[in-house]
Kinemage of the C-alpha trace (Angstrom):
@kinemage 1
@onewidth
@group {chain A} dominant
@subgroup {mainchain}
@vectorlist {calphas} color= white
{ca met a 1} P -12.348 -50.527 -1.699
{ca ile a 2} L -12.992 -47.159 0.706
{ca ser a 3} L -12.497 -48.907 3.895
{ca arg a 4} L -9.621 -50.825 2.692
{ca arg a 5} L -7.940 -47.776 1.594
{ca leu a 6} L -8.422 -45.931 5.078
{ca asn a 7} L -7.376 -48.849 7.068
{ca thr a 8} L -3.916 -48.890 5.207
{ca gln a 9} L -3.177 -45.524 6.351
{ca lys a 10} L -0.545 -45.198 9.084
{ca pro a 11} L -2.551 -43.827 12.122
{ca leu a 12} L -1.869 -40.345 13.093
{ca asp a 13} L 0.560 -39.858 15.914
{ca asn a 14} L -0.232 -37.348 18.099
{ca asp a 15} L 3.349 -36.723 18.915
{ca ser a 16} L 4.417 -36.025 15.508
{ca pro a 17} L 3.945 -32.447 13.875
{ca leu a 18} L 1.585 -31.927 10.809
{ca thr a 19} L 3.045 -32.206 7.763
{ca leu a 20} L 2.048 -29.867 4.764
{ca pro a 21} L 1.637 -31.450 1.189
{ca ser a 22} L 4.805 -30.833 -1.091
{ca ser a 23} L 2.791 -28.623 -3.174
{ca ser a 24} L 2.225 -25.966 -0.523
{ca tyr a 25} L 5.602 -26.171 1.130
{ca asp a 26} L 7.869 -23.094 1.669
{ca ala a 27} L 11.574 -24.070 0.852
{ca ser a 28} L 12.708 -20.734 2.177
{ca tyr a 29} L 11.686 -22.399 5.575
{ca asp a 30} L 14.332 -23.417 7.914
{ca glu a 31} L 13.834 -27.182 8.383
{ca glu a 32} L 16.867 -27.643 10.405
{ca ser a 33} L 15.890 -25.176 13.019
{ca gln a 34} L 12.691 -27.218 13.496
{ca tyr a 35} L 14.049 -31.156 13.037
{ca gly a 36} L 17.870 -30.837 13.396
{ca asn a 37} L 20.172 -32.132 11.060
{ca asp a 38} L 18.645 -35.645 10.793
{ca leu a 39} L 16.320 -34.785 8.203
{ca pro a 40} L 16.935 -37.029 4.939
{ca thr a 41} L 18.060 -34.858 1.918
{ca ser a 42} L 16.045 -35.258 -1.260
{ca pro a 43} L 17.944 -36.578 -4.226
{ca asn a 44} L 16.725 -33.544 -6.151
{ca pro a 45} L 16.785 -30.781 -3.922
{ca lys a 46} L 14.790 -27.523 -4.802
{ca pro a 47} L 17.829 -24.017 -4.715
{ca pro a 48} L 16.193 -22.133 -2.034
{ca val a 49} L 13.819 -19.072 -3.386
{ca lys a 50} L 15.416 -15.693 -2.828
{ca ser a 51} L 12.837 -12.800 -2.391
{ca thr a 52} L 13.167 -10.119 -5.277
{ca leu a 53} L 12.334 -7.260 -2.766
{ca thr a 54} L 15.333 -6.001 -0.699
{ca leu a 55} L 16.075 -2.876 1.011
{ca pro a 56} L 19.814 -1.308 0.835
{ca pro a 57} L 21.474 -0.858 4.065
{ca val a 58} L 21.712 2.784 5.192
{ca ser a 59} L 25.448 3.255 6.014
{ca lys a 60} L 26.297 6.380 7.878
{ca ala a 61} L 29.608 5.732 7.142
{ca lys a 62} L 29.440 6.598 3.429
{ca gln a 63} L 27.142 9.186 3.553
{ca gly a 64} L 29.406 11.361 6.424
{ca pro a 65} L 32.355 12.082 4.146
{ca lys a 66} L 29.999 13.579 1.391
{ca arg a 67} L 28.264 15.934 3.873
{ca ser a 68} L 31.701 16.889 5.448
{ca arg a 69} L 33.175 17.579 1.938
{ca ser a 70} L 30.153 20.050 0.952
{ca lys a 71} L 30.486 21.629 4.187
{ca lys a 72} L 33.894 22.171 3.599
{ca leu a 73} L 33.471 23.605 0.165
{ca ile a 74} L 30.814 25.871 1.309
{ca thr a 75} L 33.105 27.331 4.314
{ca val a 76} L 36.085 27.829 1.759
{ca thr a 77} L 33.768 29.670 -0.966
{ca leu a 78} L 32.227 31.704 1.947
{ca ser a 79} L 35.669 32.427 3.281
{ca phe a 80} L 37.201 33.330 0.179
{ca leu a 81} L 34.599 35.859 -0.488
{ca leu a 82} L 34.552 37.372 2.825
{ca phe a 83} L 38.720 37.822 1.991
{ca leu a 84} L 37.605 39.664 -1.213
{ca leu a 85} L 35.451 41.876 0.314
{ca leu a 86} L 37.431 42.750 3.241
{ca ile a 87} L 40.238 43.546 0.803
{ca leu a 88} L 38.265 45.574 -2.198
{ca leu a 89} L 35.733 47.439 0.099
{ca pro a 90} L 38.489 49.449 2.384
{ca gly a 91} L 40.463 49.969 -1.074
{ca thr a 92} L 37.424 51.266 -2.586
{ca leu a 93} L 36.629 53.822 0.583
{ca tyr a 94} L 40.341 54.811 0.381
{ca glu a 95} L 40.036 55.525 -3.354
{ca ser a 96} L 36.928 57.594 -2.872
{ca leu a 97} L 38.617 59.689 0.016
{ca thr a 98} L 42.189 60.122 -1.915
{ca ser a 99} L 42.957 60.882 -5.221
{ca asp a 100} L 45.824 60.666 -7.582
{ca pro a 101} L 48.354 63.712 -8.641
{ca asp a 102} L 46.704 65.296 -11.482
{ca pro a 103} L 48.540 64.104 -14.248
{ca cys a 104} L 48.034 67.313 -16.545
{ca leu a 105} L 49.661 69.319 -13.647
{ca thr a 106} L 52.552 66.882 -13.524
{ca phe a 107} L 52.774 67.072 -17.360
{ca ser a 108} L 52.843 70.712 -17.315
{ca asn a 109} L 55.698 70.679 -14.559
{ca leu a 110} L 57.938 68.462 -16.535
{ca ser a 111} L 57.432 70.204 -19.435
{ca gly a 112} L 58.593 73.550 -18.465
{ca gly a 113} L 55.297 74.966 -17.271
{ca gly a 114} L 55.824 74.865 -13.834
{ca pro a 115} L 59.012 74.819 -11.693
{ca lys a 116} L 62.080 74.448 -13.509
{ca thr a 117} L 62.883 70.635 -14.479
{ca val a 118} L 66.019 69.082 -15.602
{ca tyr a 119} L 65.624 66.967 -18.400
{ca asn a 120} L 67.830 65.910 -21.223
{ca pro a 121} L 67.341 66.849 -25.010
{ca asn a 122} L 70.195 64.750 -26.105
{ca val a 123} L 68.488 61.461 -25.736
{ca pro a 124} L 68.901 59.603 -29.210
{ca arg a 125} L 65.565 59.827 -31.424
{ca ile a 126} L 65.599 55.772 -31.448
{ca ile a 127} L 62.781 54.109 -30.558
{ca his a 128} L 63.364 50.157 -29.806
{ca thr a 129} L 60.768 47.455 -29.641
{ca gln a 130} L 61.042 43.517 -29.537
{ca ser a 131} L 59.030 40.939 -31.366
{ca lys a 132} L 59.244 37.596 -32.752
{ca asn a 133} L 58.197 38.649 -36.434
{ca phe a 134} L 58.935 41.355 -38.673
{ca pro a 135} L 57.298 42.807 -40.390
{ca leu a 136} L 54.853 43.469 -37.245
{ca glu a 137} L 51.126 42.141 -37.985
{ca gly a 138} L 47.970 42.034 -36.050
{ca lys a 139} L 47.903 43.997 -32.806
{ca glu a 140} L 51.582 44.806 -32.911
{ca glu a 141} L 51.188 46.374 -36.219
{ca phe a 142} L 48.335 48.528 -34.604
{ca phe a 143} L 50.432 49.786 -31.902
{ca met a 144} L 53.546 50.636 -34.037
{ca asp a 145} L 51.176 53.030 -36.070
{ca ser a 146} L 50.534 54.869 -32.886
{ca trp a 147} L 54.333 55.525 -32.412
{ca arg a 148} L 54.737 56.237 -36.093
{ca lys a 149} L 52.170 58.792 -36.122
{ca val a 150} L 53.727 60.534 -33.058
{ca phe a 151} L 57.527 60.011 -34.023
{ca pro a 152} L 57.352 60.087 -38.006
{ca gly a 153} L 60.423 57.788 -38.953
{ca pro a 154} L 61.236 54.417 -40.641
{ca val a 155} L 61.010 51.254 -39.075
{ca ile a 156} L 63.804 48.815 -39.377
{ca leu a 157} L 64.823 45.378 -38.464
{ca phe a 158} L 68.484 45.482 -36.767
{ca gln a 159} L 70.535 43.325 -38.594
{ca ser a 160} L 74.322 44.899 -37.590
{ca val a 161} L 76.090 47.469 -35.874
{ca thr a 162} L 77.055 49.176 -39.415
{ca gln a 163} L 73.911 48.941 -40.807
{ca leu a 164} L 72.137 50.909 -37.521
{ca thr a 165} L 75.150 53.461 -37.346
{ca ser a 166} L 74.520 54.213 -41.307
{ca tyr a 167} L 70.948 54.731 -40.525
{ca ile a 168} L 71.743 56.851 -38.003
{ca glu a 169} L 74.009 58.934 -39.423
{ca thr a 170} L 71.938 59.740 -42.735
{ca ser a 171} L 68.668 60.336 -40.900
{ca pro a 172} L 69.754 62.655 -37.825
{ca ser a 173} L 66.182 64.546 -38.176
{ca leu a 174} L 63.750 61.625 -37.927
{ca his a 175} L 62.853 59.198 -35.380
{ca leu a 176} L 64.396 55.522 -36.099
{ca his a 177} L 62.090 52.926 -35.282
{ca ile a 178} L 64.236 49.260 -34.630
{ca ile a 179} L 62.630 45.796 -34.166
{ca trp a 180} L 64.675 43.355 -32.267
{ca thr a 181} L 63.886 39.702 -33.006
{ca asp a 182} L 65.797 36.914 -31.145
{ca ser a 183} L 68.561 36.423 -33.828
{ca ser a 184} L 69.112 40.430 -33.622
{ca cys a 185} L 69.841 40.297 -30.110
{ca leu a 186} L 72.464 37.381 -30.712
{ca thr a 187} L 73.892 39.342 -33.219
{ca leu a 188} L 74.136 42.259 -30.979
{ca phe a 189} L 75.910 40.437 -28.262
{ca thr a 190} L 78.348 38.791 -30.885
{ca glu a 191} L 79.312 42.147 -32.144
{ca leu a 192} L 79.404 44.255 -29.098
{ca ser a 193} L 79.583 42.156 -26.057
{ca pro a 194} L 81.461 38.948 -26.610
{ca ser a 195} L 82.392 38.603 -22.573
{ca leu a 196} L 78.812 38.318 -22.164
{ca leu a 197} L 77.682 36.056 -25.122
{ca lys a 198} L 78.294 32.893 -22.773
{ca thr a 199} L 75.981 34.171 -20.077
{ca tyr a 200} L 73.389 35.406 -22.770
{ca thr a 201} L 73.276 32.028 -24.366
{ca ser a 202} L 72.649 30.071 -20.828
{ca leu a 203} L 69.503 32.477 -20.098
{ca lys a 204} L 66.177 31.317 -20.676
{ca thr a 205} L 64.292 33.178 -23.279
{ca ile a 206} L 62.389 35.773 -21.689
{ca glu a 207} L 65.854 36.390 -19.580
{ca lys a 208} L 67.583 36.654 -23.053
{ca ile a 209} L 64.512 39.347 -23.854
{ca asp a 210} L 65.277 41.127 -20.794
{ca thr a 211} L 69.444 41.610 -20.953
{ca cys a 212} L 68.720 42.703 -24.809
{ca arg a 213} L 66.937 45.419 -23.885
{ca tyr a 214} L 69.707 46.718 -21.484
{ca leu a 215} L 72.532 46.230 -23.942
{ca phe a 216} L 70.925 48.017 -26.768
{ca leu a 217} L 69.992 50.954 -24.567
{ca arg a 218} L 73.752 51.141 -23.394
{ca glu a 219} L 75.211 51.123 -26.829
{ca phe a 220} L 72.707 53.383 -28.525
{ca gly a 221} L 70.300 55.140 -26.072
{ca gly a 222} L 66.846 56.166 -27.332
{ca val a 223} L 63.472 55.053 -25.691
{ca tyr a 224} L 62.247 51.262 -25.632
{ca his a 225} L 58.524 50.036 -25.448
{ca asp a 226} L 57.041 46.836 -25.212
{ca val a 227} L 55.245 46.083 -28.599
{ca asp a 228} L 52.047 46.446 -26.678
{ca phe a 229} L 52.347 50.268 -25.578
{ca glu a 230} L 50.272 52.624 -27.654
{ca val a 231} L 51.497 56.251 -27.560
{ca leu a 232} L 48.929 59.043 -27.209
{ca glu a 233} L 51.193 62.054 -26.890
{ca asp a 234} L 55.016 63.258 -27.894
{ca phe a 235} L 56.861 63.074 -24.334
{ca trp a 236} L 60.130 63.532 -25.629
{ca asn a 237} L 60.729 67.173 -24.212
{ca val a 238} L 59.736 65.508 -20.472
{ca leu a 239} L 62.492 62.464 -20.593
{ca pro a 240} L 64.613 62.861 -17.699
{ca gln a 241} L 68.539 63.364 -17.635
{ca gly a 242} L 70.410 60.175 -17.868
{ca val a 243} L 68.308 57.197 -17.206
{ca gly a 244} L 64.438 57.034 -16.975
{ca leu a 245} L 62.410 53.526 -15.911
{ca val a 246} L 58.702 53.529 -15.968
{ca glu a 247} L 56.962 53.294 -12.714
{ca ser a 248} L 55.422 50.373 -11.844
{ca pro a 249} L 51.580 50.584 -11.237
{ca tyr a 250} L 51.721 47.933 -8.568
{ca arg a 251} L 53.884 47.730 -5.532
{ca tyr a 252} L 53.569 44.277 -4.634
{ca asn a 253} L 57.117 43.167 -6.306
{ca glu a 254} L 58.670 45.857 -8.080
{ca arg a 255} L 59.268 49.892 -8.065
{ca val a 256} L 59.731 50.261 -11.938
{ca gln a 257} L 59.443 47.780 -14.809
{ca asn a 258} L 61.155 47.458 -17.659
{ca ser a 259} L 58.521 47.551 -20.228
{ca leu a 260} L 59.376 51.589 -20.895
{ca met a 261} L 62.692 53.116 -20.740
{ca ser a 262} L 64.987 55.981 -21.912
{ca ser a 263} L 68.381 56.492 -21.741
{ca ser a 264} L 71.298 58.660 -22.728
{ca val a 265} L 74.396 56.961 -24.857
{ca gly a 266} L 76.706 54.811 -23.026
{ca his a 267} L 75.039 55.303 -19.355
{ca arg a 268} L 77.324 53.669 -16.905
{ca phe a 269} L 73.939 52.381 -15.073
{ca trp a 270} L 73.541 49.587 -17.630
{ca asp a 271} L 77.037 48.185 -16.941
{ca asp a 272} L 75.838 47.845 -13.602
{ca val a 273} L 73.139 45.914 -14.570
{ca leu a 274} L 74.493 43.572 -16.667
{ca glu a 275} L 76.903 42.845 -14.224
{ca glu a 276} L 74.047 41.940 -12.051
{ca val a 277} L 72.386 39.650 -14.330
{ca ser a 278} L 75.596 37.694 -14.296
{ca arg a 279} L 75.961 37.365 -10.726
{ca arg a 280} L 72.422 36.272 -10.138
{ca lys a 281} L 72.520 33.814 -13.099
{ca glu a 282} L 75.322 32.107 -11.162
{ca lys a 283} L 73.728 32.679 -8.131
{ca asn a 284} L 70.295 30.947 -9.501
{ca ile a 285} L 72.712 27.860 -10.600
{ca glu a 286} L 73.499 27.231 -6.965
{ca lys a 287} L 70.057 27.269 -5.594
{ca pro a 288} L 68.033 24.082 -5.765
{ca phe a 289} L 64.769 25.633 -7.105
{ca gly a 290} L 66.365 28.711 -8.857
{ca ile a 291} L 64.777 32.225 -8.467
{ca gly a 292} L 61.988 33.874 -10.759
{ca val a 293} L 62.902 35.788 -13.849
{ca leu a 294} L 61.412 38.906 -11.732
{ca gln a 295} L 64.680 38.463 -9.908
{ca thr a 296} L 67.389 37.159 -12.159
{ca thr a 297} L 66.400 40.004 -14.964
{ca gly a 298} L 63.545 41.395 -14.435
{ca pro a 299} L 61.688 44.345 -12.742
{ca ser a 300} L 62.536 43.122 -9.458
{ca met a 301} L 66.320 42.872 -10.022
{ca leu a 302} L 66.192 46.586 -12.080
{ca ser a 303} L 64.088 48.419 -9.092
{ca asp a 304} L 67.141 46.757 -6.959
{ca glu a 305} L 69.906 48.243 -9.271
{ca met a 306} L 68.097 51.759 -9.478
{ca val a 307} L 67.894 51.857 -5.661
{ca lys a 308} L 71.664 51.246 -5.726
{ca trp a 309} L 72.552 53.601 -8.110
{ca gln a 310} L 70.177 56.439 -6.268
{ca ala a 311} L 72.276 55.908 -3.150
{ca lys a 312} L 76.007 56.357 -4.704
{ca tyr a 313} L 74.756 58.997 -7.228
{ca asp a 314} L 76.529 62.274 -6.949
{ca ser a 315} L 75.271 65.313 -8.789
{ca arg a 316} L 78.639 66.924 -9.115
{ca leu a 317} L 80.164 63.549 -10.845
{ca thr a 318} L 77.221 64.191 -13.371
{ca ala a 319} L 78.418 67.441 -14.725
{ca ile a 320} L 81.984 65.920 -15.430
{ca lys a 321} L 80.752 62.938 -16.857
{ca pro a 322} L 77.117 62.685 -17.975
{ca ser a 323} L 77.264 58.603 -18.397
{ca tyr a 324} L 76.898 58.889 -14.838
{ca gly a 325} L 73.703 60.820 -15.055
{ca pro a 326} L 71.084 60.292 -12.435
{ca val a 327} L 68.192 57.295 -12.726
{ca ser a 328} L 64.664 58.467 -12.534
{ca ile a 329} L 61.410 57.087 -12.570
{ca leu a 330} L 58.583 57.786 -15.369
{ca asp a 331} L 55.368 59.005 -13.539
{ca cys a 332} L 52.919 56.271 -14.191
{ca asn a 333} L 50.134 58.508 -14.368
{ca leu a 334} L 51.462 59.701 -17.333
{ca phe a 335} L 52.941 56.737 -18.729
{ca his a 336} L 51.623 53.272 -17.286
{ca arg a 337} L 48.653 53.334 -15.383
{ca ile a 338} L 47.102 50.066 -14.339
{ca pro a 339} L 46.667 48.235 -17.517
{ca arg a 340} L 42.763 47.244 -18.544
{ca gly a 341} L 41.559 46.222 -22.351
{ca ile a 342} L 41.804 44.224 -25.233
{ca tyr a 343} L 43.745 41.383 -23.594
{ca asp a 344} L 41.211 41.395 -20.386
{ca thr a 345} L 38.536 39.006 -21.518
{ca thr a 346} L 38.448 36.515 -18.807
{ca tyr a 347} L 37.320 36.750 -15.369
{ca gly a 348} L 40.683 35.767 -13.974
{ca asn a 349} L 42.169 38.713 -15.432
{ca ile a 350} L 39.614 41.231 -14.442
{ca leu a 351} L 39.160 39.651 -11.155
{ca ala a 352} L 43.200 40.216 -10.414
{ca arg a 353} L 43.324 43.993 -12.062
{ca glu a 354} L 40.521 44.814 -9.614
{ca tyr a 355} L 41.823 43.077 -6.589
{ca leu a 356} L 45.309 44.727 -7.263
{ca thr a 357} L 44.027 48.390 -7.839
{ca arg a 358} L 42.147 48.154 -4.427
{ca leu a 359} L 44.779 46.472 -2.282
{ca val a 360} L 46.213 49.723 -0.958
{ca pro a 361} L 49.685 48.604 -0.117
{ca met a 362} L 49.963 47.032 -3.468
{ca lys a 363} L 48.791 49.960 -5.474
{ca gly a 364} L 51.293 52.012 -7.249
{ca cys a 365} L 49.075 54.683 -9.312
{ca gly a 366} L 45.777 55.907 -11.100
{ca asn a 367} L 43.311 53.537 -12.858
{ca phe a 368} L 43.235 53.216 -16.596
{ca lys a 369} L 41.260 55.920 -17.738
{ca asn a 370} L 40.294 57.828 -20.894
{ca thr a 371} L 43.158 59.851 -23.039
{ca glu a 372} L 41.799 63.547 -22.492
{ca asp a 373} L 43.416 63.708 -19.015
{ca cys a 374} L 47.186 64.034 -20.262
{ca gln a 375} L 47.984 60.494 -20.312
{ca leu a 376} L 50.965 60.016 -22.662
{ca thr a 377} L 51.528 56.224 -22.968
{ca arg a 378} L 49.216 53.288 -22.376
{ca his a 379} L 49.931 49.482 -21.599
{ca trp a 380} L 47.529 47.266 -23.060
{ca gly a 381} L 49.107 44.115 -21.122
{ca arg a 382} L 47.170 41.689 -19.064
{ca ala a 383} L 46.800 41.873 -15.608
{ca ser a 384} L 48.290 38.445 -15.257
{ca trp a 385} L 51.356 39.711 -16.569
{ca thr a 386} L 52.325 41.688 -14.118
{ca met a 387} L 51.236 39.146 -11.555
{ca leu a 388} L 53.205 36.010 -12.806
{ca glu a 389} L 56.146 37.937 -15.064
{ca gly a 390} L 56.179 41.358 -14.237
């Protein structure tokens, strides 16, 4: 049996390759590369066994842009910090080597304690402010309390010219605090300036607020202050003759601001301002992208009109017609130092204020300080307001 089985096997051909048993055959082995395409196919071929261990290809093309973006970000950050350093350091050195005028000396001179100064005792005892609400609430009420403490008198909402005239006639010895809302301003233009009503209604909201200030100062005179102004001391005797515009604490976009103003009744400067508002409104429509509120009705426009008025002002004419009196600047060291305080709660506002206070070409007046150095009013507005809206 054994010999018969051995004889039945084919003799081994020395030229043929040695074939391993199928149980030890590696299916991933490339048979075609050894035998060519004549290898017979199995009726049930087994799928090739895939290796479970694979190494991801190293792609320099994918890693390059990430490293490049990181380098760019670091470069931009370092450049920005260097830029801030170059701005803040010279400004800080300049501030340490120079000093603002002594506000107490300025106040003494204006109030008669120094050289003779012309000031107007006939500015009506009317104090205007604007708000969305009446009665005032929250912080607005806090600021209004400071004004009523220094300048005692009733607080009313403007409803009509007749109503306001009646209050003025019945309380000549008291200061009258008037709150102007959007509806109050619309009533004012409807009753006293219908020729400007069409222009007024076509303005943006913030432009309407600015324009309303100019009209009620022309019609009634007195003092206007933003609702976030705090008064610290009586300043009525240092108000200038004619019109007074508060000096801007910054120089980069205006010389004066419309956040604090004083005026005699019927001053012709306001006619020029209102005409300029209408002119710039038409000019703004013609431009494809328009111009900003600073230039249409805000501090930049007001600064331009002040320069024009001062160029044509003649003191001899003032003696004949007080309504053509001078337009003066309210010193910012007394009335409007660089704002800081309850609204500066973000790093953006703080950084903007510190940047602007130390940028020498932009800085206008002293920093926000204590009240013991003859500061008369204090503006609590955010630094970003000055940067964006004026």
